[in-house]
PyMOL commands that place a pseudoatom at each C-alpha (Angstrom):
pseudoatom trace, name=CA, resn=MET, resi=1, chain=A, elem=C, hetatm=0, pos=[-31.775, 34.744, 16.030]
pseudoatom trace, name=CA, resn=LYS, resi=2, chain=A, elem=C, hetatm=0, pos=[-32.158, 31.349, 14.865]
pseudoatom trace, name=CA, resn=LYS, resi=3, chain=A, elem=C, hetatm=0, pos=[-29.206, 29.228, 13.859]
pseudoatom trace, name=CA, resn=ARG, resi=4, chain=A, elem=C, hetatm=0, pos=[-29.592, 27.966, 10.388]
pseudoatom trace, name=CA, resn=ARG, resi=5, chain=A, elem=C, hetatm=0, pos=[-28.874, 24.264, 9.746]
pseudoatom trace, name=CA, resn=LEU, resi=6, chain=A, elem=C, hetatm=0, pos=[-27.019, 23.167, 6.707]
pseudoatom trace, name=CA, resn=PHE, resi=7, chain=A, elem=C, hetatm=0, pos=[-28.701, 20.029, 6.143]
pseudoatom trace, name=CA, resn=ARG, resi=8, chain=A, elem=C, hetatm=0, pos=[-31.346, 17.977, 7.952]
pseudoatom trace, name=CA, resn=GLY, resi=9, chain=A, elem=C, hetatm=0, pos=[-31.316, 14.634, 9.589]
pseudoatom trace, name=CA, resn=ARG, resi=10, chain=A, elem=C, hetatm=0, pos=[-28.176, 12.708, 10.266]
pseudoatom trace, name=CA, resn=ARG, resi=11, chain=A, elem=C, hetatm=0, pos=[-24.944, 14.580, 9.845]
pseudoatom trace, name=CA, resn=ARG, resi=12, chain=A, elem=C, hetatm=0, pos=[-23.242, 13.649, 6.514]
pseudoatom trace, name=CA, resn=PRO, resi=13, chain=A, elem=C, hetatm=0, pos=[-19.792, 12.246, 6.752]
pseudoatom trace, name=CA, resn=PRO, resi=14, chain=A, elem=C, hetatm=0, pos=[-17.102, 14.472, 5.113]
pseudoatom trace, name=CA, resn=PRO, resi=15, chain=A, elem=C, hetatm=0, pos=[-16.367, 13.625, 1.421]
pseudoatom trace, name=CA, resn=GLN, resi=16, chain=A, elem=C, hetatm=0, pos=[-13.529, 11.314, 1.035]
pseudoatom trace, name=CA, resn=ARG, resi=17, chain=A, elem=C, hetatm=0, pos=[-10.364, 12.867, -0.570]
pseudoatom trace, name=CA, resn=ARG, resi=18, chain=A, elem=C, hetatm=0, pos=[-7.987, 11.317, -2.855]
pseudoatom trace, name=CA, resn=LYS, resi=19, chain=A, elem=C, hetatm=0, pos=[-4.543, 11.344, -1.546]
pseudoatom trace, name=CA, resn=ARG, resi=20, chain=A, elem=C, hetatm=0, pos=[-2.048, 13.664, -3.361]
pseudoatom trace, name=CA, resn=ARG, resi=21, chain=A, elem=C, hetatm=0, pos=[0.950, 12.416, -5.258]
pseudoatom trace, name=CA, resn=GLY, resi=22, chain=A, elem=C, hetatm=0, pos=[3.877, 11.690, -2.810]
pseudoatom trace, name=CA, resn=GLN, resi=23, chain=A, elem=C, hetatm=0, pos=[1.147, 11.388, 0.276]
pseudoatom trace, name=CA, resn=ARG, resi=24, chain=A, elem=C, hetatm=0, pos=[1.200, 8.077, 1.914]
pseudoatom trace, name=CA, resn=ASN, resi=25, chain=A, elem=C, hetatm=0, pos=[-1.766, 6.385, 3.548]
pseudoatom trace, name=CA, resn=TRP, resi=26, chain=A, elem=C, hetatm=0, pos=[-1.504, 4.328, 6.806]
pseudoatom trace, name=CA, resn=LEU, resi=27, chain=A, elem=C, hetatm=0, pos=[-0.469, 1.117, 5.099]
pseudoatom trace, name=CA, resn=GLU, resi=28, chain=A, elem=C, hetatm=0, pos=[1.916, 2.700, 2.853]
pseudoatom trace, name=CA, resn=THR, resi=29, chain=A, elem=C, hetatm=0, pos=[3.488, 4.371, 5.821]
pseudoatom trace, name=CA, resn=GLN, resi=30, chain=A, elem=C, hetatm=0, pos=[3.720, 0.906, 7.755]
pseudoatom trace, name=CA, resn=TYR, resi=31, chain=A, elem=C, hetatm=0, pos=[5.296, -0.679, 4.783]
pseudoatom trace, name=CA, resn=ALA, resi=32, chain=A, elem=C, hetatm=0, pos=[7.792, 2.115, 4.287]
pseudoatom trace, name=CA, resn=LEU, resi=33, chain=A, elem=C, hetatm=0, pos=[8.864, 1.456, 7.848]
pseudoatom trace, name=CA, resn=HIS, resi=34, chain=A, elem=C, hetatm=0, pos=[9.227, -2.287, 7.212]
pseudoatom trace, name=CA, resn=LEU, resi=35, chain=A, elem=C, hetatm=0, pos=[11.244, -1.385, 4.135]
pseudoatom trace, name=CA, resn=ASP, resi=36, chain=A, elem=C, hetatm=0, pos=[13.516, 0.576, 6.205]
pseudoatom trace, name=CA, resn=ARG, resi=37, chain=A, elem=C, hetatm=0, pos=[13.999, -2.224, 8.554]
pseudoatom trace, name=CA, resn=ARG, resi=38, chain=A, elem=C, hetatm=0, pos=[14.876, -4.504, 5.600]
pseudoatom trace, name=CA, resn=LYS, resi=39, chain=A, elem=C, hetatm=0, pos=[17.500, -1.887, 4.314]
pseudoatom trace, name=CA, resn=ALA, resi=40, chain=A, elem=C, hetatm=0, pos=[19.212, -1.794, 7.703]
pseudoatom trace, name=CA, resn=ALA, resi=41, chain=A, elem=C, hetatm=0, pos=[19.353, -5.620, 7.702]
pseudoatom trace, name=CA, resn=GLY, resi=42, chain=A, elem=C, hetatm=0, pos=[21.014, -5.670, 4.226]
pseudoatom trace, name=CA, resn=GLU, resi=43, chain=A, elem=C, hetatm=0, pos=[18.037, -7.507, 2.472]
pseudoatom trace, name=CA, resn=ILE, resi=44, chain=A, elem=C, hetatm=0, pos=[17.538, -4.602, 0.076]
pseudoatom trace, name=CA, resn=LEU, resi=45, chain=A, elem=C, hetatm=0, pos=[19.782, -1.884, -1.179]
pseudoatom trace, name=CA, resn=TRP, resi=46, chain=A, elem=C, hetatm=0, pos=[17.222, 1.020, -1.662]
pseudoatom trace, name=CA, resn=TRP, resi=47, chain=A, elem=C, hetatm=0, pos=[13.635, 1.846, -2.011]
pseudoatom trace, name=CA, resn=ARG, resi=48, chain=A, elem=C, hetatm=0, pos=[11.481, 4.867, -3.372]
pseudoatom trace, name=CA, resn=PHE, resi=49, chain=A, elem=C, hetatm=0, pos=[7.765, 5.737, -2.765]
pseudoatom trace, name=CA, resn=GLU, resi=50, chain=A, elem=C, hetatm=0, pos=[5.864, 6.251, -6.083]
pseudoatom trace, name=CA, resn=PRO, resi=51, chain=A, elem=C, hetatm=0, pos=[9.110, 6.628, -8.131]
pseudoatom trace, name=CA, resn=PHE, resi=52, chain=A, elem=C, hetatm=0, pos=[7.653, 6.883, -11.601]
pseudoatom trace, name=CA, resn=THR, resi=53, chain=A, elem=C, hetatm=0, pos=[4.658, 6.462, -13.653]
pseudoatom trace, name=CA, resn=LEU, resi=54, chain=A, elem=C, hetatm=0, pos=[4.311, 3.695, -16.421]
pseudoatom trace, name=CA, resn=ARG, resi=55, chain=A, elem=C, hetatm=0, pos=[2.145, 4.283, -19.516]
pseudoatom trace, name=CA, resn=ILE, resi=56, chain=A, elem=C, hetatm=0, pos=[0.003, 1.095, -19.962]
pseudoatom trace, name=CA, resn=GLY, resi=57, chain=A, elem=C, hetatm=0, pos=[-2.077, 2.151, -22.960]
pseudoatom trace, name=CA, resn=ALA, resi=58, chain=A, elem=C, hetatm=0, pos=[-3.760, 5.247, -24.658]
pseudoatom trace, name=CA, resn=GLY, resi=59, chain=A, elem=C, hetatm=0, pos=[-4.462, 7.585, -21.787]
pseudoatom trace, name=CA, resn=ALA, resi=60, chain=A, elem=C, hetatm=0, pos=[-4.055, 4.781, -19.183]
pseudoatom trace, name=CA, resn=ARG, resi=61, chain=A, elem=C, hetatm=0, pos=[-1.129, 4.959, -16.557]
pseudoatom trace, name=CA, resn=TYR, resi=62, chain=A, elem=C, hetatm=0, pos=[0.084, 2.981, -13.557]
pseudoatom trace, name=CA, resn=THR, resi=63, chain=A, elem=C, hetatm=0, pos=[2.057, 4.429, -10.682]
pseudoatom trace, name=CA, resn=PRO, resi=64, chain=A, elem=C, hetatm=0, pos=[3.669, 1.818, -8.485]
pseudoatom trace, name=CA, resn=ASP, resi=65, chain=A, elem=C, hetatm=0, pos=[3.478, 2.373, -4.592]
pseudoatom trace, name=CA, resn=PHE, resi=66, chain=A, elem=C, hetatm=0, pos=[7.164, 1.280, -4.108]
pseudoatom trace, name=CA, resn=ALA, resi=67, chain=A, elem=C, hetatm=0, pos=[10.130, 0.497, -6.115]
pseudoatom trace, name=CA, resn=VAL, resi=68, chain=A, elem=C, hetatm=0, pos=[12.684, -1.859, -4.297]
pseudoatom trace, name=CA, resn=GLN, resi=69, chain=A, elem=C, hetatm=0, pos=[16.361, -2.789, -5.396]
pseudoatom trace, name=CA, resn=LEU, resi=70, chain=A, elem=C, hetatm=0, pos=[17.442, -6.232, -4.014]
pseudoatom trace, name=CA, resn=PRO, resi=71, chain=A, elem=C, hetatm=0, pos=[21.081, -6.910, -3.623]
pseudoatom trace, name=CA, resn=ASP, resi=72, chain=A, elem=C, hetatm=0, pos=[21.355, -8.880, -6.706]
pseudoatom trace, name=CA, resn=GLY, resi=73, chain=A, elem=C, hetatm=0, pos=[20.328, -5.775, -8.600]
pseudoatom trace, name=CA, resn=VAL, resi=74, chain=A, elem=C, hetatm=0, pos=[16.759, -6.913, -9.394]
pseudoatom trace, name=CA, resn=ILE, resi=75, chain=A, elem=C, hetatm=0, pos=[14.166, -4.009, -9.284]
pseudoatom trace, name=CA, resn=GLU, resi=76, chain=A, elem=C, hetatm=0, pos=[10.742, -4.922, -7.929]
pseudoatom trace, name=CA, resn=LEU, resi=77, chain=A, elem=C, hetatm=0, pos=[7.639, -2.774, -7.985]
pseudoatom trace, name=CA, resn=HIS, resi=78, chain=A, elem=C, hetatm=0, pos=[5.429, -3.407, -4.801]
pseudoatom trace, name=CA, resn=GLU, resi=79, chain=A, elem=C, hetatm=0, pos=[1.838, -2.428, -4.643]
pseudoatom trace, name=CA, resn=THR, resi=80, chain=A, elem=C, hetatm=0, pos=[0.444, -2.233, -1.287]
pseudoatom trace, name=CA, resn=LYS, resi=81, chain=A, elem=C, hetatm=0, pos=[-3.359, -2.802, -1.073]
pseudoatom trace, name=CA, resn=GLY, resi=82, chain=A, elem=C, hetatm=0, pos=[-5.909, -3.176, 1.694]
pseudoatom trace, name=CA, resn=HIS, resi=83, chain=A, elem=C, hetatm=0, pos=[-8.669, -4.086, -0.749]
pseudoatom trace, name=CA, resn=TRP, resi=84, chain=A, elem=C, hetatm=0, pos=[-8.342, -5.025, -4.602]
pseudoatom trace, name=CA, resn=ARG, resi=85, chain=A, elem=C, hetatm=0, pos=[-10.729, -3.423, -7.044]
pseudoatom trace, name=CA, resn=GLU, resi=86, chain=A, elem=C, hetatm=0, pos=[-10.920, -4.945, -10.502]
pseudoatom trace, name=CA, resn=ALA, resi=87, chain=A, elem=C, hetatm=0, pos=[-9.611, -2.009, -12.070]
pseudoatom trace, name=CA, resn=ALA, resi=88, chain=A, elem=C, hetatm=0, pos=[-6.420, -1.998, -10.066]
pseudoatom trace, name=CA, resn=ARG, resi=89, chain=A, elem=C, hetatm=0, pos=[-5.927, -5.666, -10.740]
pseudoatom trace, name=CA, resn=VAL, resi=90, chain=A, elem=C, hetatm=0, pos=[-6.162, -5.238, -14.439]
pseudoatom trace, name=CA, resn=ARG, resi=91, chain=A, elem=C, hetatm=0, pos=[-3.724, -2.263, -14.543]
pseudoatom trace, name=CA, resn=ILE, resi=92, chain=A, elem=C, hetatm=0, pos=[-0.968, -4.025, -12.770]
pseudoatom trace, name=CA, resn=LYS, resi=93, chain=A, elem=C, hetatm=0, pos=[-1.515, -7.148, -14.745]
pseudoatom trace, name=CA, resn=VAL, resi=94, chain=A, elem=C, hetatm=0, pos=[-1.123, -5.042, -18.011]
pseudoatom trace, name=CA, resn=ALA, resi=95, chain=A, elem=C, hetatm=0, pos=[1.942, -3.371, -16.593]
pseudoatom trace, name=CA, resn=ALA, resi=96, chain=A, elem=C, hetatm=0, pos=[3.349, -6.806, -15.685]
pseudoatom trace, name=CA, resn=ASP, resi=97, chain=A, elem=C, hetatm=0, pos=[2.868, -7.925, -19.392]
pseudoatom trace, name=CA, resn=LEU, resi=98, chain=A, elem=C, hetatm=0, pos=[4.558, -4.651, -20.810]
pseudoatom trace, name=CA, resn=TYR, resi=99, chain=A, elem=C, hetatm=0, pos=[7.513, -3.899, -18.416]
pseudoatom trace, name=CA, resn=PRO, resi=100, chain=A, elem=C, hetatm=0, pos=[10.453, -6.159, -17.383]
pseudoatom trace, name=CA, resn=PHE, resi=101, chain=A, elem=C, hetatm=0, pos=[10.119, -5.660, -13.536]
pseudoatom trace, name=CA, resn=ARG, resi=102, chain=A, elem=C, hetatm=0, pos=[8.983, -8.088, -10.966]
pseudoatom trace, name=CA, resn=PHE, resi=103, chain=A, elem=C, hetatm=0, pos=[5.574, -6.943, -9.703]
pseudoatom trace, name=CA, resn=LEU, resi=104, chain=A, elem=C, hetatm=0, pos=[4.351, -7.873, -6.252]
pseudoatom trace, name=CA, resn=CYS, resi=105, chain=A, elem=C, hetatm=0, pos=[1.131, -7.173, -4.269]
pseudoatom trace, name=CA, resn=VAL, resi=106, chain=A, elem=C, hetatm=0, pos=[1.729, -6.553, -0.617]
pseudoatom trace, name=CA, resn=LYS, resi=107, chain=A, elem=C, hetatm=0, pos=[-1.118, -7.127, 1.880]
pseudoatom trace, name=CA, resn=ALA, resi=108, chain=A, elem=C, hetatm=0, pos=[-0.869, -6.822, 5.615]
pseudoatom trace, name=CA, resn=ARG, resi=109, chain=A, elem=C, hetatm=0, pos=[-2.382, -9.327, 7.981]
pseudoatom trace, name=CA, resn=THR, resi=110, chain=A, elem=C, hetatm=0, pos=[-3.446, -7.161, 11.032]
pseudoatom trace, name=CA, resn=SER, resi=111, chain=A, elem=C, hetatm=0, pos=[-5.089, -7.861, 14.181]
pseudoatom trace, name=CA, resn=LYS, resi=112, chain=A, elem=C, hetatm=0, pos=[-7.123, -5.063, 16.149]
pseudoatom trace, name=CA, resn=ARG, resi=113, chain=A, elem=C, hetatm=0, pos=[-7.863, -4.347, 19.662]
pseudoatom trace, name=CA, resn=LYS, resi=114, chain=A, elem=C, hetatm=0, pos=[-9.577, -1.501, 21.724]
pseudoatom trace, name=CA, resn=ILE, resi=115, chain=A, elem=C, hetatm=0, pos=[-7.419, 0.207, 24.275]
pseudoatom trace, name=CA, resn=ALA, resi=116, chain=A, elem=C, hetatm=0, pos=[-9.291, 3.036, 26.279]
pseudoatom trace, name=CA, resn=GLY, resi=117, chain=A, elem=C, hetatm=0, pos=[-11.857, 3.273, 23.352]
pseudoatom trace, name=CA, resn=ILE, resi=118, chain=A, elem=C, hetatm=0, pos=[-9.165, 3.640, 20.676]
pseudoatom trace, name=CA, resn=ARG, resi=119, chain=A, elem=C, hetatm=0, pos=[-8.657, 0.971, 17.974]
pseudoatom trace, name=CA, resn=HIS, resi=120, chain=A, elem=C, hetatm=0, pos=[-5.106, -0.112, 17.747]
pseudoatom trace, name=CA, resn=TYR, resi=121, chain=A, elem=C, hetatm=0, pos=[-3.684, -2.047, 14.748]
pseudoatom trace, name=CA, resn=LYS, resi=122, chain=A, elem=C, hetatm=0, pos=[-0.986, -4.649, 14.755]
pseudoatom trace, name=CA, resn=ILE, resi=123, chain=A, elem=C, hetatm=0, pos=[0.524, -5.964, 11.740]
pseudoatom trace, name=CA, resn=GLU, resi=124, chain=A, elem=C, hetatm=0, pos=[1.134, -9.722, 12.325]
pseudoatom trace, name=CA, resn=GLU, resi=125, chain=A, elem=C, hetatm=0, pos=[2.758, -10.573, 8.752]
pseudoatom trace, name=CA, resn=TRP, resi=126, chain=A, elem=C, hetatm=0, pos=[3.334, -9.178, 5.351]
pseudoatom trace, name=CA, resn=LEU, resi=127, chain=A, elem=C, hetatm=0, pos=[1.769, -11.409, 2.566]
pseudoatom trace, name=CA, resn=TYR, resi=128, chain=A, elem=C, hetatm=0, pos=[3.446, -11.024, -0.927]
pseudoatom trace, name=CA, resn=GLU, resi=129, chain=A, elem=C, hetatm=0, pos=[1.567, -12.202, -4.193]
pseudoatom trace, name=CA, resn=GLU, resi=130, chain=A, elem=C, hetatm=0, pos=[3.766, -12.148, -7.346]
pseudoatom trace, name=CA, resn=ILE, resi=131, chain=A, elem=C, hetatm=0, pos=[1.505, -10.625, -10.298]
pseudoatom trace, name=CA, resn=GLY, resi=132, chain=A, elem=C, hetatm=0, pos=[1.614, -12.857, -13.293]
pseudoatom trace, name=CA, resn=GLU, resi=133, chain=A, elem=C, hetatm=0, pos=[2.599, -16.042, -11.425]
pseudoatom trace, name=CA, resn=GLU, resi=134, chain=A, elem=C, hetatm=0, pos=[0.643, -18.166, -9.084]
pseudoatom trace, name=CA, resn=THR, resi=135, chain=A, elem=C, hetatm=0, pos=[3.135, -18.070, -6.258]
pseudoatom trace, name=CA, resn=VAL, resi=136, chain=A, elem=C, hetatm=0, pos=[2.251, -16.517, -2.962]
pseudoatom trace, name=CA, resn=GLY, resi=137, chain=A, elem=C, hetatm=0, pos=[4.609, -16.201, -0.020]
pseudoatom trace, name=CA, resn=SER, resi=138, chain=A, elem=C, hetatm=0, pos=[4.697, -14.622, 3.464]
pseudoatom trace, name=CA, resn=GLU, resi=139, chain=A, elem=C, hetatm=0, pos=[7.039, -12.938, 5.653]
pseudoatom trace, name=CA, resn=THR, resi=140, chain=A, elem=C, hetatm=0, pos=[6.559, -12.500, 9.403]
pseudoatom trace, name=CA, resn=VAL, resi=141, chain=A, elem=C, hetatm=0, pos=[7.593, -9.210, 10.924]
pseudoatom trace, name=CA, resn=GLY, resi=142, chain=A, elem=C, hetatm=0, pos=[7.954, -8.297, 14.524]
pseudoatom trace, name=CA, resn=SER, resi=143, chain=A, elem=C, hetatm=0, pos=[5.097, -7.034, 16.462]
pseudoatom trace, name=CA, resn=GLU, resi=144, chain=A, elem=C, hetatm=0, pos=[4.215, -3.344, 16.242]
pseudoatom trace, name=CA, resn=THR, resi=145, chain=A, elem=C, hetatm=0, pos=[1.128, -1.739, 17.603]
pseudoatom trace, name=CA, resn=VAL, resi=146, chain=A, elem=C, hetatm=0, pos=[-0.013, 1.350, 15.968]
pseudoatom trace, name=CA, resn=GLY, resi=147, chain=A, elem=C, hetatm=0, pos=[-2.780, 3.581, 17.228]
pseudoatom trace, name=CA, resn=SER, resi=148, chain=A, elem=C, hetatm=0, pos=[-5.788, 5.008, 15.010]
pseudoatom trace, name=CA, resn=ASP, resi=149, chain=A, elem=C, hetatm=0, pos=[-8.855, 6.918, 15.825]
for i in range(1, 149): cmd.bond("trace and resi %d" % i, "trace and resi %d" % (i + 1))
show_as sticks, trace
zoom trace
């Protein structure tokens, strides 16, 4: 009996799934580890992943990736991004105008190399951009190699 092919030609990649609420991607997982190290060093009091959702308009909502409380009591909302889409940039700017939190965009500067055919990523430093202001700062973290398929 002949096997039936589902589709012809090149094999289609699996459809990309959106992550469910409370589920972290690779960058968010690495940033959570970084926040744990900052908490152990006493630089922050606590942090939570996707702690709440802010209403920013009729039918529009924004859920920050992390809420971080500093020792002086200030609460910052951190958004981790590998790549900024315009819609995400607009949402966070609107939220920054409406709510009394300090909003930060966090990006990782990474290096990658192949070991035995597997890509390994290393976070060189975390880059912070305050939303609503034009200040950009960076913080260097220790070297950590993470394997990826």
